[in-house]
C-alpha positions in Angstrom: -24.2 -12.7 62.6 -22.4 -10.7 60.1 -24.1 -7.5 61.3 -23.1 -8.2 64.9 -19.4 -8.6 63.9 -19.5 -5.4 62.0 -21.1 -3.6 65.0 -18.3 -4.8 67.3 -15.6 -3.8 64.9 -17.2 -0.3 64.6 -17.3 0.1 68.4 -13.6 -1.1 68.7 -12.5 1.3 66.0 -14.3 4.2 67.6 -12.8 3.5 71.0 -9.3 3.1 69.5 -9.6 6.3 67.5 -10.7 8.3 70.6 -7.7 7.5 72.7 -4.0 6.9 72.0 -3.4 5.7 75.5 -5.5 2.7 76.6 -3.9 2.8 80.1 -6.1 5.9 80.8 -9.0 3.5 81.0 -7.6 2.2 84.3 -8.0 5.7 86.0 -10.8 5.8 88.5 -12.5 9.1 87.6 -14.9 8.9 90.6 -12.2 8.7 93.4 -10.1 11.6 94.5 -6.4 11.4 93.6 -5.5 14.4 95.7 -6.8 15.1 99.2 -6.8 18.6 100.7 -4.8 19.1 103.9 -8.0 20.3 105.6 -9.7 17.0 105.0 -6.8 15.0 106.3 -6.6 17.2 109.4 -10.3 16.8 110.1 -10.2 13.1 109.6 -7.2 12.8 112.0 -9.1 14.8 114.6 -12.1 12.6 114.4 -10.1 9.3 114.4 -8.1 10.4 117.4 -11.2 11.5 119.3 -13.1 8.3 118.4 -10.3 6.2 119.8 -10.0 8.1 123.0 -13.8 8.1 123.8 -14.7 4.7 122.4 -15.8 1.9 124.7 -15.4 -0.8 122.2 -13.4 -3.6 123.9 -11.4 -4.2 120.8 -9.9 -0.7 120.9 -10.4 1.1 124.3 -10.6 -0.6 127.7 -9.3 2.3 129.8 -12.6 2.7 131.7 -12.1 -0.9 132.8 -8.4 -0.4 133.7 -9.4 2.6 135.8 -12.1 0.5 137.4 -14.9 3.0 136.6 -16.8 0.4 134.7 -16.9 -3.4 134.7 -18.3 -6.0 132.4 -21.5 -8.1 132.5 -21.2 -11.4 130.6 -17.8 -11.2 128.9 -15.3 -10.4 131.6 -11.9 -11.0 129.9 -10.9 -7.4 129.7 -11.9 -6.6 133.3 -9.5 -9.3 134.2 -6.7 -7.8 132.1 -6.8 -10.2 129.1 -5.4 -7.8 126.5 -4.2 -10.5 124.1 -7.4 -12.3 123.0 -8.7 -9.3 121.2 -5.2 -8.0 120.3 -6.2 -4.7 122.0 -2.7 -3.1 122.1 -2.2 -3.7 118.3 -5.6 -2.2 117.5 -4.8 1.0 119.4 -1.2 1.1 118.0 -2.4 0.8 114.4 -5.2 3.3 114.7 -2.9 6.0 116.2 -0.1 5.5 113.7 -2.2 4.7 110.6 -5.4 6.7 111.1 -4.1 9.7 113.0 -0.4 10.3 112.6 -0.1 9.4 108.9 -2.9 11.8 108.1 -1.4 14.5 110.1 2.0 14.0 108.6 0.5 14.2 105.1 -1.5 17.3 105.9 1.7 19.0 107.2 3.5 18.0 104.0 0.8 19.4 101.8 0.6 22.6 103.7 4.3 23.1 103.7 4.6 22.5 100.0 1.6 24.7 99.1 2.9 27.9 97.4 -0.6 29.3 96.9 -0.8 30.8 100.4 -1.0 34.6 100.3 -1.0 34.8 104.1 2.2 33.4 105.7 0.6 33.7 109.2 -2.3 31.5 108.1 0.1 28.9 106.8 2.2 29.0 110.0 -1.0 28.6 112.1 -2.1 25.6 110.2 1.3 23.9 110.5 1.4 24.6 114.2 -2.1 23.3 114.9 -1.3 20.1 113.0 1.8 19.7 115.0 0.0 20.2 118.4 -2.4 17.5 117.4 0.5 15.3 116.5 2.1 15.9 119.9 -1.2 14.9 121.6 -1.3 11.6 119.6 2.4 10.9 120.2 1.9 11.5 124.0 -0.8 8.9 124.1 1.4 6.4 122.4 4.4 7.0 124.6 2.3 7.0 127.8 0.7 3.7 126.8 3.7 1.7 125.5 6.9 3.5 126.6 9.7 3.5 123.9 8.1 3.6 120.5 9.1 4.3 116.8 9.3 8.1 116.6 12.1 9.7 114.6 12.1 6.9 112.0 8.3 6.3 112.1 5.8 7.1 109.3 8.4 6.6 106.6 7.2 4.0 104.1 10.8 3.5 102.9 11.8 2.3 106.3 9.6 -0.6 107.3 11.8 -1.5 110.3 12.0 1.7 112.4 14.0 1.8 115.5 12.3 2.6 118.8 13.2 5.9 120.4 13.8 6.4 124.2 10.5 7.5 125.8 12.2 10.2 127.9 13.9 11.7 124.8 10.5 11.7 123.0 9.0 13.6 125.9 11.8 16.2 125.6 11.1 16.6 121.9 7.4 16.8 122.3 7.8 19.7 124.7 10.2 21.4 122.4 7.7 21.0 119.5 5.0 22.7 121.6 7.3 25.6 122.3 8.0 26.0 118.6 4.3 25.8 117.8 3.5 28.5 120.4 6.2 30.7 119.0 4.9 30.3 115.5 1.2 31.0 116.0 -0.4 34.4 115.3 -3.8 35.1 116.8 -4.4 37.9 114.3 -4.7 35.4 111.5 -7.0 32.4 110.9 -6.2 28.7 110.6 -8.5 25.8 109.6 -11.9 27.4 110.0 -14.8 24.9 109.9 -12.4 22.0 109.2 -11.3 22.2 112.8 -13.9 20.3 114.8 -12.5 21.4 118.2 -12.1 25.1 118.0 -13.4 26.1 114.6 -10.0 27.4 113.7 -9.6 29.8 116.7 -5.9 30.2 117.1 -6.0 31.7 120.7 -7.8 28.6 121.8 -5.2 26.3 120.3 -2.5 28.3 122.1 -4.3 27.6 125.4 -4.6 23.9 124.4 -0.8 23.8 123.6 0.0 25.3 127.0 -2.4 23.0 128.8 -0.9 20.0 127.0 2.6 21.2 127.9 1.5 21.5 131.6 0.3 17.9 131.4 3.6 16.7 129.9 5.6 18.6 132.5 3.6 17.3 135.5 4.0 13.7 134.1 7.8 14.2 134.5 7.5 15.5 138.1 8.6 12.3 139.8 11.4 11.3 137.4 12.8 14.7 136.5 11.6 17.4 139.0 13.9 20.1 137.7 12.7 19.7 134.1 9.1 19.5 135.3 9.3 22.7 137.2 10.7 24.6 134.3 8.1 23.3 131.9 5.2 23.8 134.2 6.1 27.3 135.2 6.5 28.2 131.5 3.1 26.8 130.6 1.0 27.9 133.6 0.4 31.5 132.5 -1.2 30.3 129.2 -3.4 27.4 130.3 -7.2 27.1 130.4 -8.8 29.4 132.9 -12.4 28.2 132.5 -14.3 25.1 131.4 -15.6 26.7 128.2 -12.0 26.9 126.9 -11.5 23.1 127.1 -10.7 21.0 124.1 -14.0 19.4 123.3 -14.8 17.6 120.0 -18.4 18.2 118.8 -20.2 15.1 117.4 -23.3 15.2 115.2 -26.7 13.6 115.8 -26.6 11.2 112.8 -24.3 8.2 112.0 -21.4 7.9 111.1 -20.6 11.1 113.0 -22.1 10.4 116.4 -20.2 9.9 119.6 -18.9 6.3 119.7 -20.5 5.9 123.1 -23.9 6.1 121.5 -22.8 3.5 118.9 -21.5 1.1 121.5 -24.1 1.6 124.2 -27.3 2.3 122.2 -27.1 1.5 118.5 -25.4 -1.8 119.2 -28.3 -2.9 121.4 -25.8 -4.5 123.8 -25.7 -4.4 127.6 -22.0 -5.1 128.2 -21.2 -2.7 131.0 -22.3 -1.7 134.5 -20.7 0.8 136.8 -17.9 -0.8 139.0 -18.5 -1.1 142.7 -15.0 0.6 143.1 -16.3 3.9 141.8 -19.9 3.7 143.2 -18.8 2.9 146.7 -16.2 5.6 146.7 -18.7 8.3 145.6 -21.4 7.1 147.9 -19.0 7.3 150.9 -18.5 11.0 150.0 -22.1 11.8 149.2 -20.9 13.0 145.8 -23.7 15.0 144.0 -22.4 13.8 140.6 -23.8 10.3 141.2 -27.1 10.9 139.4 -25.3 12.4 136.4 -22.8 9.5 136.2 -25.0 6.5 136.6 -28.6 5.2 137.0 -30.2 3.7 140.0 -30.2 -0.1 140.3 -33.2 -2.5 140.3 -34.0 -1.5 143.8 -33.9 2.2 143.2 -30.6 2.9 144.8 -27.0 3.0 143.5 -24.9 -0.1 143.5 -21.9 -1.2 141.4 -21.2 -4.5 139.8 -18.3 -6.4 141.4 -15.3 -5.4 139.4 -13.9 -8.3 137.3 -16.9 -10.6 138.0 -19.9 -11.5 135.9 -22.7 -9.0 136.6 -26.3 -8.9 135.7 -27.0 -5.7 133.7 -30.5 -5.4 135.2 -29.3 -5.6 138.8 -26.7 -2.8 139.1 -26.3 0.8 138.3 -25.4 1.5 134.6 -24.3 4.4 132.5 -26.7 7.3 132.9 -28.8 8.3 129.9 -26.9 11.6 129.8 -23.9 9.8 128.2 -26.0 7.9 125.7 -26.8 11.0 123.5 -25.4 11.0 120.0 -23.9 14.4 120.5 -22.4 13.9 124.0 -19.3 16.0 124.1 -15.9 14.3 123.8 -13.3 16.0 126.1 -9.6 15.7 125.1 -8.1 18.0 127.7 -10.0 20.3 130.0 -9.9 23.0 132.7 -10.7 20.4 135.4 -7.4 18.5 134.9 -5.5 21.8 134.5 -6.6 22.9 138.0 -5.7 19.6 139.5 -2.3 19.8 137.9 -1.8 23.3 139.3 -2.8 22.2 142.8 -0.2 19.4 142.6 2.4 21.8 141.1 2.2 24.0 144.2 2.6 21.0 146.5 5.8 20.2 144.6 7.2 23.7 145.1 6.4 25.1 141.6 5.5 28.8 141.2 2.2 28.8 139.4 0.1 31.2 141.6 -2.7 30.6 144.0 -2.8 27.8 146.6 -3.2 24.1 146.3 -6.5 24.2 148.1 -7.9 26.9 145.7 -6.9 25.0 142.6 -8.2 21.7 144.1 -11.6 23.3 144.9 -11.7 24.9 141.4 -11.2 21.5 139.8 -14.0 19.8 141.7 -16.4 22.8 141.3 -15.7 22.9 137.5 -16.3 19.1 137.2 -19.6 19.4 139.1 -20.8 22.4 137.0 -19.9 20.5 133.8 -21.9 17.5 134.7 -24.7 19.6 136.0 -25.0 21.4 132.7 -25.4 18.0 130.9 -27.9 16.5 133.3 -30.9 18.8 133.2 -33.1 16.5 135.3 -31.0 16.8 138.4 -28.7 19.8 138.2 -26.1 20.1 141.0 -26.7 23.2 143.1 -24.1 25.6 144.5 -25.2 24.5 148.0 -24.4 20.9 147.1 -21.0 21.8 145.8 -20.3 23.8 148.9 -21.4 21.0 151.1 -19.2 18.5 149.2 -16.1 20.8 149.5 -16.8 21.2 153.2 -17.0 17.4 153.8 -14.0 16.6 156.1 -13.3 13.6 153.8 -13.0 15.9 150.8 -11.8 19.3 152.2 -8.2 19.8 151.3 -7.2 20.6 154.8 -8.7 17.5 156.3 -9.0 14.8 153.6 -7.0 11.7 154.4 -3.4 11.2 153.2 -0.8 13.3 151.5 -1.4 15.6 148.5 -1.1 12.6 146.1 -3.9 10.8 147.9 -6.2 13.9 148.1 -5.7 15.0 144.5 -5.4 11.5 143.1 -8.7 10.3 144.6 -10.7 13.4 143.5 -9.1 13.5 140.1 -9.9 9.8 139.6 -13.6 10.6 140.3 -13.6 13.7 138.1 -12.1 11.8 135.2 -15.2 9.6 134.9 -15.8 8.7 131.3 -12.3 9.7 130.5 -10.8 6.3 131.1 -7.4 7.0 129.6 -6.7 10.0 131.8 -8.1 8.3 134.9 -5.8 5.3 134.2 -2.8 7.5 133.5 -3.3 9.7 136.6 -3.8 6.5 138.8 -0.4 5.2 137.5 1.2 8.6 138.1 -0.2 9.4 141.6 -0.8 5.9 142.8 -4.2 6.8 144.2 -6.8 5.6 144.9 -5.5 2.2 145.9 -7.0 -0.2 143.3 -6.9 -3.9 143.7 -6.9 -6.5 140.8 -9.8 -9.0 140.8 -9.1 -12.5 142.1 -9.2 -14.1 138.7 -7.2 -11.5 136.9 -4.5 -12.8 134.5 -2.0 -10.2 135.8 -1.7 -7.3 138.2 -3.4 -4.1 137.1 -1.7 -3.1 133.8 0.6 -0.1 134.0 1.4 -0.2 130.2 0.2 -1.9 127.1 2.5 -4.7 125.7 3.9 -4.0 122.2 1.7 -5.3 119.4 2.2 -8.8 118.0 2.8 -7.3 114.6 5.9 -5.5 115.9 7.2 -8.7 117.4 6.8 -10.5 114.0 7.6 -7.7 111.5 10.0 -5.4 113.3 11.7 -8.0 115.5 15.2 -6.5 116.0 13.7 -3.1 117.0 11.1 -4.8 119.2 13.7 -7.0 121.0 15.9 -3.9 121.8 12.9 -2.0 123.2 11.7 -5.0 125.2 15.1 -5.6 126.7 15.0 -2.2 128.3 11.8 -3.0 130.2 12.1 -4.1 133.9 9.7 -7.0 133.4 10.1 -7.4 129.6 7.2 -6.7 127.3 4.5 -7.2 129.9 1.8 -5.1 131.4 3.7 -4.8 134.7 6.8 -3.0 133.3 6.6 0.6 134.5 7.1 3.5 132.1 10.1 5.8 132.7 8.0 8.4 134.5 6.3 5.9 136.8 9.0 5.7 139.5 7.0 5.7 142.7 
């Protein structure tokens, strides 16, 4: 026993003599205390893309809101129950906490870094971070309306005020202008840390202009003068081909696979079938994208599950195997939507070149070529594309309705698997005419309600924002740009 006590005293003496500051023992030597800006930027890119492409009903139900997909056994979300799973709060927290905080910290680190020997490189990095921020902010404001913006992301202010959504839009556009003016294509940016363009600055400038075009067109009904100015400024610099689109590249092994694979394959769940809304619309037009979008049903034909009802997974058309690949590309903004925007811009009297019919046809053709390139088993031929464009129900000169109906219907079809944009464009253009299911808890949502956490923790700011909404903090209160 005496020897054991002596041994312990010896060990204690050695430890005490080796350090004068015992608090250093609390330092975790295996965890990073400083994170490079590049890592924060990469992480924000992935978190943003994951949220936009996920089909997890806790986070992203936009494919359901657009009535592209519907559910099988659990049908709450198809009937617009957003509260049970706290979906708005999940999306809100992921965008603020997992995307915008990382981007803000990356910007802070880059701005303070005095080791840069290339000022243009530093400026490019700051601009690209900001463009990504603008994208994330636009998703938030287009989902909720007024949101914390100028006072957000400040840990010393836990009760940020909500900014006016229209004012946020003005600032986002101004930020893109500043970013475009700051970038230099002769210099590099993030290199391999950029999972979208590999650091190519010219591509980021096209993305910024295409995003600016999107923001400008979103203002078209509420502020046509501002929209015209913004769109005409952006149009010369937007995407001019599909291969310029902003596409996030996933890997073939977890945890870096496309969330679609995680939700539809790895999970082993069969939660979704294609909605009859989309299947019936595409069948009526003899759309050649059908085999690339979804499978045949139990009888070897294409049928959609009744939107908002319980549906047997084995009975109806489901998601095509093309979308279930680990590396399926995640599109954030592409040439297809740019061409649809340009077609609409011309109808609204904006000077962007070409004709509405040309841009409309370009958009449809690009969509078909994109899906054809993914579906090697049944590629879409040029003859099929020509036949589709000549179909009197599709051809721009003869398709039913005004330009909003023509463009809105075809854009809704083309935005398949991009539920957020399909839902947003449906809200903006009001086509196609979607109908809520009989047992829905509300009309089709045109916004997300503010999170419960905001109601509980930031009540005064929440109350002020909710008071401005036409129907209060509900899914039926239209956003400022949704005026028709």
